[in-house]
Wavefront OBJ file of the C-alpha trace (Angstrom):
o trace
v -37.604 63.644 -6.988
v -35.201 63.912 -4.033
v -37.106 61.166 -2.172
v -36.868 58.848 -5.163
v -33.095 59.387 -5.316
v -32.831 58.623 -1.570
v -34.737 55.358 -1.979
v -32.571 54.396 -4.956
v -29.415 55.121 -2.979
v -30.621 52.969 -0.055
v -31.521 50.132 -2.441
v -28.108 50.299 -4.052
v -26.489 50.218 -0.603
v -28.484 47.137 0.418
v -27.529 45.495 -2.875
v -23.822 46.173 -2.284
v -24.002 44.826 1.287
v -25.796 41.656 0.196
v -23.321 41.154 -2.656
v -20.389 41.509 -0.272
v -21.930 39.018 2.179
v -22.600 36.582 -0.651
v -18.983 36.729 -1.783
v -17.768 36.212 1.765
v -19.971 33.151 2.227
v -18.839 31.733 -1.118
v -15.215 32.142 -0.110
v -15.868 30.373 3.195
v -17.520 27.464 1.425
v -14.783 27.047 -1.159
v -11.765 27.751 1.042
v -12.110 26.078 4.430
v -10.795 27.690 7.571
v -8.431 24.784 8.256
v -6.782 25.397 4.896
v -6.304 29.085 5.729
v -4.668 28.115 9.007
v -2.124 25.990 7.162
v -1.263 28.182 4.205
v 1.656 29.758 6.042
v 3.178 26.299 6.480
v 2.672 25.209 2.877
v 5.464 23.540 0.966
v 6.514 24.656 -2.486
v 5.877 21.131 -3.734
v 2.228 21.344 -2.651
v 1.056 23.671 -5.403
v -1.747 21.297 -6.321
v -3.394 20.637 -2.991
v -6.949 19.698 -2.141
v -7.741 23.151 -0.821
v -7.035 24.764 -4.195
v -9.071 22.314 -6.261
v -11.872 20.692 -4.331
v -14.619 22.670 -2.562
v -14.811 21.443 1.034
v -17.226 22.430 3.758
v -15.655 24.682 6.432
v -17.788 23.203 9.202
v -15.970 19.907 9.683
v -12.563 19.500 8.039
v -12.539 15.741 8.670
v -15.534 13.777 7.479
v -16.345 10.883 9.764
v -16.353 7.344 8.347
v -19.703 6.215 7.013
v -19.761 3.411 9.593
v -17.996 2.601 12.807
v -15.067 0.747 11.217
v -12.012 2.048 9.421
v -8.694 0.442 8.534
v -5.938 2.699 9.911
v -2.675 1.083 8.959
v 1.011 1.950 8.962
v 3.911 0.233 7.225
v 6.988 -0.400 9.377
v 10.076 -0.874 7.230
v 13.801 -1.332 7.724
v 14.823 1.096 4.974
v 15.394 4.720 6.018
v 13.925 3.764 9.375
v 15.328 2.261 12.576
v 12.004 1.510 14.279
v 12.457 -2.270 13.993
v 16.043 -2.363 15.208
v 15.427 -2.302 18.961
v 12.753 -3.478 21.366
v 12.570 -0.029 22.918
v 11.915 1.694 19.572
v 9.173 -0.792 18.737
v 7.556 -0.272 22.122
v 7.693 3.511 21.791
v 6.295 3.371 18.259
v 3.378 1.140 19.229
v 2.501 3.324 22.213
v 2.609 6.369 19.964
v 0.482 4.758 17.251
v -2.045 3.685 19.878
v -2.298 7.273 21.086
v -2.792 8.409 17.485
v -5.606 5.805 17.145
v -4.128 3.558 14.459
v -5.325 -0.055 14.488
v -3.130 -2.043 12.044
v 0.614 -2.699 11.800
v 2.329 -3.971 8.660
v 5.933 -4.789 9.708
v 8.258 -5.879 6.917
v 9.687 -9.394 7.274
v 11.198 -10.017 3.813
v 13.397 -7.290 2.354
v 16.518 -7.166 0.185
v 16.757 -10.928 -0.087
v 16.747 -11.534 3.676
v 14.177 -12.347 6.331
v 14.002 -10.045 9.362
v 13.196 -12.981 11.622
v 15.176 -16.209 12.008
v 14.021 -18.429 9.157
v 14.840 -22.079 8.655
v 13.390 -21.877 5.139
v 15.754 -19.053 4.189
v 18.731 -20.778 5.790
v 18.022 -23.979 3.881
v 17.478 -22.157 0.586
v 20.513 -19.882 0.550
v 22.389 -20.246 3.830
v 21.388 -17.090 5.739
v 18.723 -17.338 8.443
v 18.281 -13.615 9.183
v 19.227 -10.185 7.865
v 22.733 -9.404 9.186
v 21.802 -5.963 10.532
v 23.141 -5.803 14.124
v 19.809 -4.471 15.387
v 18.089 -7.736 14.461
v 20.518 -10.142 16.140
v 19.862 -11.963 19.427
v 16.191 -11.018 19.431
v 12.977 -11.822 17.559
v 11.761 -8.573 16.085
v 8.545 -10.048 14.691
v 7.594 -11.709 17.972
v 8.089 -8.366 19.719
v 5.882 -6.479 17.253
v 3.141 -9.111 17.531
v 3.232 -9.324 21.321
v 3.453 -5.566 21.951
v 0.942 -4.866 19.201
v -1.603 -7.324 20.521
v -1.244 -5.892 24.028
v -2.479 -2.604 22.532
v -5.210 -4.303 20.441
v -3.470 -3.819 17.096
v -3.982 -6.166 14.181
v -0.494 -7.294 13.145
v 0.015 -8.398 9.532
v 3.637 -9.186 8.556
v 4.516 -7.732 5.171
v 6.559 -9.715 2.618
v 7.808 -6.519 1.067
v 10.162 -7.895 -1.584
v 7.845 -10.603 -2.894
v 9.558 -12.162 -5.927
v 12.234 -9.486 -5.946
v 15.758 -9.651 -4.517
v 19.025 -7.737 -4.718
v 21.342 -8.721 -7.558
v 24.169 -9.550 -5.152
v 22.081 -11.319 -2.532
v 22.966 -14.799 -1.349
v 19.673 -15.960 -2.835
v 20.513 -14.673 -6.327
v 24.044 -16.077 -6.195
v 22.918 -19.486 -4.914
v 20.041 -19.857 -7.396
v 20.816 -18.054 -10.658
v 18.391 -20.429 -12.380
v 15.541 -18.822 -10.422
v 16.193 -15.353 -11.861
v 14.255 -14.194 -14.907
v 15.548 -12.001 -17.715
v 14.601 -9.735 -20.595
v 14.716 -10.712 -24.242
v 18.261 -9.306 -24.514
v 19.438 -11.440 -21.589
v 19.695 -8.591 -19.064
v 18.214 -9.057 -15.608
v 18.866 -5.989 -13.445
v 16.505 -3.110 -12.646
v 18.289 -0.098 -11.160
v 16.544 2.077 -8.563
v 17.418 4.663 -5.924
v 18.572 8.260 -6.171
v 22.167 7.025 -6.386
v 21.356 3.892 -8.401
v 22.248 1.934 -5.277
v 19.557 -0.743 -5.671
v 20.264 -3.339 -8.351
v 17.216 -5.562 -8.305
v 16.406 -8.870 -9.984
v 13.213 -10.935 -10.017
v 12.517 -14.603 -9.517
v 10.305 -16.255 -12.096
v 6.938 -17.325 -10.628
v 6.715 -20.208 -13.121
v 9.651 -22.086 -11.593
v 8.460 -24.822 -9.172
v 11.426 -24.260 -6.830
v 10.592 -20.563 -6.608
v 6.976 -21.444 -5.900
v 8.010 -23.836 -3.135
v 10.457 -21.382 -1.586
v 8.051 -18.463 -1.363
v 5.117 -20.613 -0.234
v 7.235 -22.281 2.440
v 8.576 -18.906 3.585
v 5.075 -17.512 4.113
v 3.682 -20.684 5.698
v 6.653 -20.746 8.088
v 5.636 -17.354 9.485
v 1.977 -18.357 9.705
v 2.862 -21.499 11.668
v 5.483 -19.940 13.909
v 3.786 -16.724 15.028
v 0.457 -15.646 16.484
v -0.113 -13.210 13.646
v -3.400 -11.930 12.229
v -2.515 -12.162 8.562
v 0.168 -11.807 5.915
v 0.581 -9.166 3.234
v 2.026 -9.199 -0.276
v 2.341 -6.109 -2.448
v 3.238 -4.931 -5.958
v 6.588 -6.761 -5.755
v 4.661 -10.023 -5.760
v 4.672 -9.898 -9.511
v 7.199 -9.745 -12.316
v 8.029 -6.813 -14.610
v 6.377 -7.538 -17.928
v 9.700 -7.210 -19.784
v 10.812 -10.438 -18.093
v 10.000 -14.065 -18.789
v 12.733 -14.863 -21.309
v 14.764 -17.034 -18.931
v 15.521 -20.603 -19.981
v 13.024 -22.268 -17.650
v 10.056 -20.061 -18.559
v 10.725 -20.328 -22.295
v 11.028 -24.117 -22.077
v 7.754 -24.336 -20.159
v 5.990 -22.097 -22.670
v 7.260 -24.212 -25.562
v 6.099 -27.384 -23.793
v 2.587 -25.960 -23.436
v 2.487 -24.558 -27.012
v 3.668 -27.472 -29.188
v 7.218 -26.160 -29.395
v 6.319 -22.590 -30.323
v 8.453 -19.831 -28.834
v 6.867 -16.939 -26.924
v 6.449 -13.623 -28.686
v 9.486 -11.378 -28.895
v 7.153 -8.519 -27.993
v 6.714 -8.668 -24.207
v 3.470 -6.689 -24.589
v 1.903 -9.383 -26.747
v -1.528 -10.041 -25.122
v -1.333 -13.837 -25.254
v 2.222 -13.909 -23.854
v 1.240 -11.495 -21.078
v -1.847 -13.520 -20.185
v 0.136 -16.784 -20.024
v 2.734 -15.318 -17.643
v 0.008 -13.659 -15.552
v -1.676 -17.073 -15.141
v 1.578 -18.551 -13.830
v 1.716 -15.804 -11.212
v -1.942 -16.443 -10.404
v -1.199 -20.141 -9.941
v 1.445 -19.240 -7.364
v -1.029 -16.971 -5.571
v -3.483 -19.881 -5.449
v -0.845 -22.154 -3.914
v 0.055 -19.597 -1.263
v -3.572 -18.875 -0.395
v -4.444 -22.562 -0.142
v -1.382 -23.352 1.978
v -1.990 -20.467 4.377
v -5.654 -21.313 4.878
v -4.798 -24.981 5.453
v -2.565 -23.985 8.368
v -4.640 -21.134 9.792
v -8.099 -20.711 8.207
v -8.713 -17.317 9.795
v -5.385 -15.849 8.711
v -6.063 -12.730 6.615
v -4.411 -12.528 3.219
v -3.801 -8.879 2.444
v -2.572 -7.459 -0.844
v -1.203 -3.964 -1.474
v -1.025 -3.630 -5.256
v -0.891 -0.758 -7.690
v -4.154 0.167 -9.454
v -5.646 -2.564 -11.630
v -4.535 -1.705 -15.171
v -1.042 -0.592 -14.150
v -0.549 -3.741 -12.058
v -1.306 -5.977 -15.006
v 0.527 -3.968 -17.632
v 3.652 -3.370 -15.529
v 3.858 -6.424 -13.243
v 1.555 -9.061 -14.801
v -0.391 -8.969 -11.540
v -4.033 -9.788 -12.244
v -5.134 -9.151 -8.675
v -8.656 -8.199 -9.785
v -9.192 -11.835 -10.759
v -7.603 -13.004 -7.498
v -10.299 -11.173 -5.553
v -13.038 -12.949 -7.485
v -11.331 -16.290 -6.904
v -11.400 -15.642 -3.157
v -7.607 -15.629 -2.803
v -7.319 -12.359 -0.860
v -9.212 -10.857 2.084
v -8.348 -7.174 1.772
v -6.874 -4.748 -0.740
v -4.759 -1.748 0.270
v -4.201 -0.113 -3.107
v -1.174 2.145 -3.449
v -2.362 5.494 -4.797
v 0.802 7.557 -4.354
v -0.140 10.720 -6.237
v 0.933 14.329 -5.727
v -1.669 15.595 -8.164
v -5.042 15.539 -6.464
v -6.947 15.294 -9.730
v -5.048 12.110 -10.601
v -5.684 10.778 -7.094
v -9.421 11.467 -7.293
v -9.661 10.061 -10.807
v -8.034 6.812 -9.691
v -10.400 6.420 -6.731
v -13.333 7.050 -9.086
v -12.622 4.051 -11.339
v -15.708 1.808 -11.558
v -13.889 -1.414 -10.685
v -13.489 -0.267 -7.076
v -17.208 -0.448 -6.477
v -17.234 -4.010 -7.822
v -14.225 -5.153 -5.782
v -15.648 -3.626 -2.610
v -18.602 -5.981 -2.835
v -16.102 -8.765 -2.166
v -13.426 -7.403 0.185
v -12.610 -4.183 2.030
v -10.579 -1.726 -0.046
v -8.346 0.775 1.721
v -6.084 3.402 0.178
v -2.303 3.444 0.550
v -1.251 7.077 1.096
v 2.322 8.329 0.860
v 3.332 10.370 3.917
v 6.874 10.920 2.703
v 10.191 9.469 1.632
v 13.684 10.232 2.828
v 14.173 12.399 -0.259
v 10.594 13.690 -0.491
v 8.520 15.628 2.004
v 4.748 15.338 1.664
v 2.783 18.317 2.909
v 0.261 17.582 5.644
v -2.472 19.367 3.690
v -2.068 16.859 0.894
v -2.275 13.930 3.330
v -5.386 15.318 5.010
v -6.990 16.039 1.672
v -6.382 12.517 0.423
v -7.776 11.003 3.612
v -10.820 13.209 3.259
v -11.486 12.158 -0.321
v -11.092 8.458 0.574
v -13.696 8.966 3.299
v -16.035 10.957 1.092
v -15.906 8.111 -1.426
v -16.575 5.629 1.431
v -13.450 3.528 1.075
v -12.671 1.275 4.020
v -9.713 3.204 5.381
v -6.072 3.823 4.563
v -2.525 2.857 5.367
v 0.365 5.310 5.480
v 3.784 4.695 3.963
v 5.764 4.785 6.160
v 6.209 5.114 9.960
v 9.336 7.278 10.012
v 7.715 9.927 7.797
v 4.965 10.672 10.286
v 7.616 13.077 11.563
v 6.792 15.602 14.263
v 3.184 15.901 13.148
v 1.320 14.010 15.856
v -1.226 16.767 16.391
v -2.100 16.753 12.691
v -2.532 12.984 12.568
v -4.577 13.065 15.773
v -6.958 15.467 14.045
v -7.556 12.823 11.356
v -8.528 10.153 13.876
v -11.039 11.803 16.185
v -11.963 8.538 17.940
v -10.788 4.905 18.006
v -12.225 2.642 15.312
v -12.154 -1.107 14.684
v -10.981 -2.550 11.395
v -13.629 -3.512 8.815
v -15.245 -6.890 9.408
v -13.607 -8.648 6.478
v -15.429 -11.949 6.733
v -18.908 -10.408 6.676
v -18.369 -7.489 4.333
v -19.779 -9.147 1.205
v -23.053 -10.056 2.908
v -23.372 -6.584 4.415
v -22.909 -4.828 1.066
v -24.776 -7.194 -1.198
l 1 2 3 4 5 6 7 8 9 10 11 12 13 14 15 16 17 18 19 20 21 22 23 24 25 26 27 28 29 30 31 32 33 34 35 36 37 38 39 40 41 42 43 44 45 46 47 48 49 50 51 52 53 54 55 56 57 58 59 60 61 62 63 64 65 66 67 68 69 70 71 72 73 74 75 76 77 78 79 80 81 82 83 84 85 86 87 88 89 90 91 92 93 94 95 96 97 98 99 100 101 102 103 104 105 106 107 108 109 110 111 112 113 114 115 116 117 118 119 120 121 122 123 124 125 126 127 128 129 130 131 132 133 134 135 136 137 138 139 140 141 142 143 144 145 146 147 148 149 150 151 152 153 154 155 156 157 158 159 160 161 162 163 164 165 166 167 168 169 170 171 172 173 174 175 176 177 178 179 180 181 182 183 184 185 186 187 188 189 190 191 192 193 194 195 196 197 198 199 200 201 202 203 204 205 206 207 208 209 210 211 212 213 214 215 216 217 218 219 220 221 222 223 224 225 226 227 228 229 230 231 232 233 234 235 236 237 238 239 240 241 242 243 244 245 246 247 248 249 250 251 252 253 254 255 256 257 258 259 260 261 262 263 264 265 266 267 268 269 270 271 272 273 274 275 276 277 278 279 280 281 282 283 284 285 286 287 288 289 290 291 292 293 294 295 296 297 298 299 300 301 302 303 304 305 306 307 308 309 310 311 312 313 314 315 316 317 318 319 320 321 322 323 324 325 326 327 328 329 330 331 332 333 334 335 336 337 338 339 340 341 342 343 344 345 346 347 348 349 350 351 352 353 354 355 356 357 358 359 360 361 362 363 364 365 366 367 368 369 370 371 372 373 374 375 376 377 378 379 380 381 382 383 384 385 386 387 388 389 390 391 392 393 394 395 396 397 398 399 400 401 402 403 404 405 406 407 408 409 410 411 412 413 414 415 416 417 418 419 420 421 422 423 424 425 426 427
């Protein structure tokens, strides 16, 4: 009887030991060591991070790309950042980004109603050749970025950040009020910024003079500089509340036997008609760029598909199928990791990626918003797990003093995806 009790006690002990080991292993699998190392540095705003939601293997915190290529981009802007305002800062930034193993630069060249390079098109249209910021005078910022970037083997793609948008008080808006669209009630301004400091208006894409101005502006850069491509983004669109300006209404009436457009800006037919006018402008730009430089990449950084159409009348999904763009860098600026993952899981991405590379735009911070490094790493990881073609970070200044963390994301140099051959490779 005593021997039986001894055996039972030993069996129970083995069971307890095995149970404890099993729990320990489960914890290791579901809570990676790199997350434990960073918990002490967590930000209160990062309550919904990857480490708390998604099981990740502890063996390798950074999954390698599924092939040897990966778009690793960074946006260089002139808002809340001084990187573009001196040759020395540009040089230092490019050397740093090379060390961190980035491969693509997206420097802004059209912001706030001004060009950041000396533009004859802008000067002719509204009398100002270059943004008046002192840091941009007596030098060619774009030429410097291209030359210094190419010396370090970067792809340089100037970014027309404002698209069809401009500041309400800009020389452009004052010189050409007939270009500016409006809501049904006649209002034009969209107010943004934590202090409501940005009063923005939008040019109507249906107006032939607007079409000529923006096409000429982009072609000017393509002709003048040894760039690798150009990029448009979500501002190359028009808020769906707009379209009730005199020119657009007159054009609609002309094409609809005198009938006025719907008073409901969400009316499907009215939305589709305005979206086609924007698409026509995209066709003109694409054709003009390719006529000047056939190998010039046309990059687009939109919002996700349904939001882009509903909010900005931007039917970029159709543009891909028409062959008007060469890469998509979709802005998925989400704090909630479930929302981020859900967006990357939408079925249209698999279809679009048969045509062009699709990279993910990831927010690394704003002047008024810190983004925790765990969130950034987690989003990069998910993009890689789902085999997207890379990512671009918004924006340079918010990399902050986190070089070691970004270096851990990019374990080795990588070329950009081969855009011209991607469809044949994946078909």
